N, C-alpha and C positions, 0 to 999 in steps of 0.2 A: 416538700412543697406540694401543695394540692394542685390537682390537674386544672381546676378552674382558674387558679392563680396563674399557672403557666400560660393558658390560652389567653387570658386577659392581658398579660404582659406582652405576648407576641402580637396581639392585635393592636395594642397601644403604640407599639414601635414599628408598625407596618410601613408608615410613610418614610421613616428613616431607612428601613431596609431597602425600599424602592430607590430612595435618594442615593444610597451607596451603590446599588447595582447600576443605576443609570450613569453615575459619574464614571465608574469603571468601564462601562460599555462605550462611553464617548472617548475614552483615552486608553485604548488597548495597547498591549505590548507583547511582542513575540517571545517565544521561549528562549531563555538564556540572555534576553535583552531587557529584562524588566528592571526599571529604575524608579519611575514614578509610582507604580503600583505598590511595591513593598514599602516605599516611604510613606504612602498614604495609610497603609495598614499599621505601620509602626506608630504614626502620630495618633491614629484612632485608639489603638490599644493603650498607649501611654495616657491618653486622655481619660481612660477608665480607671487609671491607677494600677494597671496590670504590668507586672514585670515583663520586659521585652528583651529578646535577643534578636539582633538583625544580622544579615549576612550569613545565616546558617546554611551550610552546604553550598555557599555561593551567593544566592539571592533570596533564600528563604527567610521567613520570619516566624519566631516562636514566642507566644505569650504564655505566661504562667500565672495562674491564680492559685496560690498556695494557702491552704487553710491550716493544715497540720501534716508535716512530712511523714508522720507515722500512719496516716490514713491512705486508702487506695487512691490512685490517680487515673483519670480518664482523659484521653486525647480526642479532640475533634479536629478533623482535617478538611481543609479546602485548598483547591488549586487556583492559580490566578493568571496563567498565561493565555494568550489569544492565538489566533490563526492567521496565516497569510491569505486572507479572503477579503474581497471588496464588499463592504456593507451596502446592500441594495435596498434596504428599507427606507421608507419615507416617514421617519419619526423624529421628534425633537431630540432624541437621545442617540441617534445613529452615530457611528464611529466618525471621529474627526481626523483619523489617521488613514490616508489613502492606502488601500490594499491590505489593511489589517482590521480584524474585527473579532469580537467575542461571539463566535459562531457555534460554541459548544456548551455555554452556560457557566463557564468558570467565574464570570463576574457575579452570577447569582450565588454560586457556592461561597464566594468570599463574603458577600452580603449576609448570607445565612449564618455563617460562623461568627462574623463580627456582631451580628444581632444577638446571637447566643451569648457571646462574651459580655455584651452590655447587660443583658438580663441577669446572667449568673454573677457578675461582679456587683450588681446592686443588691444581691441577697446572699452575700458571702457568709453571713452568720447562720444561714440555714443549710449550708452545704456540709455533707458528711464525707467529703473527700476533696481532692484537688483536681483542677482542670488545666490541661495543656492545650493551647490553640495552635495548631500547626498550619501555617499558611505557606503552601508549597509553590515554588516556581516550576516551570518547564515540565508539565505533565505530558504535553503533546509530542515531544521530540526525544527520541532515545539519546542518551541513557536515562533521561528523566531526572527530575529533581529529588524524588523521594529517596533514592539510594544515597544521594549525596548528603541530604539532610540527616538521614539515619546515621551515616558515618560520622557526622558532626555532632551527634548526641541528642537529636530532637526527641528520641524515645527514652531518654534516661529517666528511670523511675516510673515510667508509664506502665500501667497494668492492663489497660484495655483501650480500644480505639473504635470510633464510629466515623463513617464518612457517607456522604450521599452524592448522587448525581441527578440533576434535573433532567427530564426527558420529555420531548414533544411527541413521543409515541404513546404517551399515557395522559389521559384527561386529568385536569385539575381535580383533586379530591382522592386520587388513587395513589397507592404506594406499592411498589414492587419489592420483592425480596427473593433471595436465592440462598439455599442451603448448600454448603460445600463449595465445589468448584463453580465459579460464577462467570469467569471470562476466559478467553483463550490467550495464546502467546502471539503477539503481533510482530512478526519479522518483516523487515524492509530490505529491499535489494535495489541496486542500481547497476545496470549493465551498459557498458560502452562497446558497441560493435564498430570495428574499424575495418574499412574497406579501401577501395581506390576510386576516387571520384572521376567523373568524366562527363562527356556530352550525353544528354538523354537520348539522342538519336542513335548512339552507338554503345549500347550497354555491354556488348561483348568485349569492349576494350576497357571496361571498368570492373570493379568488384563491388556490387551494389549492396550496401549495408541496409538500405530501406527494404528491399525485397527479403533480405535475410532476417530483418527484424520482424516483418510481418509473419514470416514462416515460424519464427521463434515463438511469437505470441500464441499462435495456433497450436504449436506442438506442446507448449506448457500446459494447455488445458487437457491434453491427452494424459499427462501425468496425473492430473486430478481424477479424471474419469476412468482411467484404465490401469493405473499403477497403485492407487491407494485403495484400501478396503472401503467399500461403500458404507460400512457401519461406523467408520471413523470420520468425524467431521474435519473437513479441510476446505479452505477457500484460498484461491490464488487469483488476485486481481491485478491486471496491468492498469496503472493509473497515470503513467507518463510515457509519451512517445514523441521525442523531439528530433526532427531531422530536416535538413535542407532549408533553403531560403528563396529558391527560384525554380520556375517550372521546367526549365531546360537543362538543369544541372543535377547530375547524380552526386550527392555529397560524399565526403570521405568518411563521415562518422554519424552514427545514430545513438542516442541515449534513451534507454528504456528503464522505467522504474515501476515498482509495484510492491505488493505485500503478500505474504503467505501467512495464513492464520490456522493454527492447530491447537488442540487441547493437551497433547502429550508429546514427550520428547522422541518417542519412536517414530511417530508420524512426521514430526519436525525434521528429524534426520533423513527420513525417506525422501521428503520433498526437496531438501537441499541436495541430496545425491542425484535426484532426477533432474534438477535444474542444471547441475554441472554436466551430467551426461548429455542433456539436450544441447548445451552450448558446445560441447566437444564434437557432437555429431554435426552441428551447424558449421563448424570450422572445416570439417572434412568435405561437406557437400557444397559449400558456397565459397570457401576461400577466405572468409573474414577472419579476423582475430578479435579477441575480446578482453575486457577488464571487468571483473565482477567484484562489487562491493556489497557484501552481505552482512546484515546486522541482526543478530538474534534479539528479539524484543523482550518485553517484560514477562516474568512468569505469570501463571494464571492467578487470579484473585481466588483465594480459598477461604470462604467465610466460616467462622466458628459457629457451631450449631447453637450453643448456649447464648452467645451474643446476638445471634439472629433471632432467637426466641424473644429476647428482651425488646428488640426493635419491633417485632410483629405485635407483641402484646401492647407495647406503648402506642403504636400506630392505631390499633383497634380501639384505644381509649379516646383518641382525639375526635372531637365532635365534627370537625371539618374534613376528616378523612372518611370518604364514603365506602372505600373498599381497599382491602389489602390482597395482593395477588402474588401467588408463588410462581416464579418463572423458571424455565430451564436455562442452563448456561448458554451464553452466546459468544461469538468469536471477536467481540470488541476487546480492546486492550486497555489496561488501566494500571498504573504503577502504584496504586494503593496496595497491590499485592506484596510489595516489599515490607510495608508496615506489618501485614498479617503474617509474614514469616517470622516476625520478632515477638509480637504480642497478639493475644486473641482479640478479635473484633469482627465487624461486619460492614458491608458496603451495600446500601439500599438505594432505590430509585424513586424519585418524587415526580409525580405528574405535573406538567406545566402547559399542557396542550389546551388550546381554546381556538377553534376554527372561526369563531365569530369575528375575531380581529386578526386573523392570519398568523396566530401563534401555533402553526401546525406544520411548518416546514421542517425537514430533517436537519439533524445536526450537521455541521460543516457545510451549510448552504448560505448563500449571500443574503437570503431573506429570513434567516433564523431569528426567531423572537420567542418570548415566553409570556404566559399569563403570570404576572408577578404575584398574584394571590397564592399560587402554588408554593412560593417560598415560605409562607407562614406555616404550612404543613410540615415542611422540612425542619424549620426551627423548633416547632412543637414536638415533633418526633424525637429530635436530638435531645431536647431538654428532658422530656419524660424518660428517655432511655438512660440518661445520665443519672437521674434521681432513682430510677429503678435499680440500676447497677449498684449504686451506693447502698441502697436498702438491702439488697441481696448480700453484699459484702459485710454489712454490719451485723447480720444475723448469726 
């Protein structure tokens, strides 16, 4: 398929891509609670004449466009879960579900891959291979949907995989890529500090979990700055601190939550050890007790060099892509990593930032929005990458 034809097809379907994204944006669903979204995807894919498997790994959807089973097969992956965030935008397509919104772009990812499915299904006779469309549930919450879908066979006979993430840290027209390790390991923890409540005027008669919790948060930063090697990247962020309900009452319990991000298992193990040591020290000095719930997160995304080359070369051909940028790894987490442990592939980033209409808020923010024109670049890069891969394999 010629590049001009790809770009023409993507442009002609842009309004439909926007329609899909906005529909999903208005009706978001949380991780492991997706019902409407997979049903919508199933109906759309079946309308294209694509073979569909639903309930894959629980709530995932897999579409298969099979030309010849003896030919190579490429997978395109999108995630479709939302976040527990109130949509603060004033737009016609803002979320209709209180306290839930697509604040990370998964609605766009779904629209991108569905558009790719429409275009590829319309030119099945030009394909030199097969396409699998992986629509994944629950990317945002451990253990994630990817590992469940893989266990249920979504990568069966797949030879390579491509995925993208839209980003408001990158202007429309730009595409980011990373060779090798691309993301970190996002561990989550929840700590319940248990003390003895009492009157705020007589703290000596209580065991104050609030004061202990504040001390804990400060001490944990010491582990980052003084226990870890400064040359090894690590982030420890406290994101939840829930305690008390009245000014004059020392509560019995405090709940603290957060995340630890690292690139390697040695650093991960060190931070877990320091967390436990800090908690044990807190018990001795304050008298509190604790429960620790620690969940190791997804493994790092490790992109295949050859597949990354294909995406970079493809992106540089697209007329609406103004720049491709090689980035260093970051400590974000992404369960696309599980697919890459099974088959070669790459995960790239597509710019959707446009400050002129406030599409510049960070991900996981209540005002998050995108410049939808950026979705066209993602579709074009994916399609060109698919055809480039097939050409390479046929030589």
